[in-house]
C-alpha atoms as one frame of an Amber mdcrd trajectory, in Angstrom:
protein
 134.652 107.257 108.422 132.848 107.836 111.735 134.473 108.726 114.992 133.310
 106.408 117.722 133.294 107.165 121.414 131.425 105.794 124.405 129.152 107.622
 126.814 128.202 105.531 129.652 126.996 102.320 128.148 125.911 103.918 124.750
 128.196 104.042 121.680 128.254 107.586 120.050 129.052 107.969 116.337 130.170
 111.371 114.919 129.834 111.680 111.127 131.143 114.681 109.190 129.071 116.345
 106.355 130.751 114.436 103.521 130.156 110.970 105.239 126.366 111.873 105.699
 126.094 112.921 101.921 127.700 109.599 100.967 125.434 107.533 103.264 122.234
 109.432 102.027 123.339 108.888  98.272 123.907 105.205  99.000 120.555 104.952
 100.686 118.728 106.774  97.799 120.303 104.472  95.164 119.271 101.300  97.178
 115.698 102.633  97.206 115.784 103.282  93.423 117.173  99.769  92.792 114.535
  98.258  95.033 111.744 100.235  93.383 113.029  99.176  89.888 113.034  95.605
  91.072 109.449  95.725  92.300 108.308  97.462  89.077 109.832  94.602  87.106
 108.130  92.016  89.229 104.731  93.828  88.837 105.226  94.072  85.053 106.195
  90.347  84.884 103.080  89.413  86.875 100.851  91.707  84.761 102.177  90.116
  81.411 101.646  86.641  82.894  98.116  87.356  83.643  97.257  88.539  80.221
  98.735  85.446  78.588
């Protein structure tokens, strides 16, 4: 996936365009899942308050 090299004491990663697209897509899906989970929790709390 990423090419790793060292420059001094730092690691340097080189990603190609397709890798970056895949990473970005995964991050966006994680955000969507987290948001969905938070909305579910908020809805459950609202329902419980109204009982």
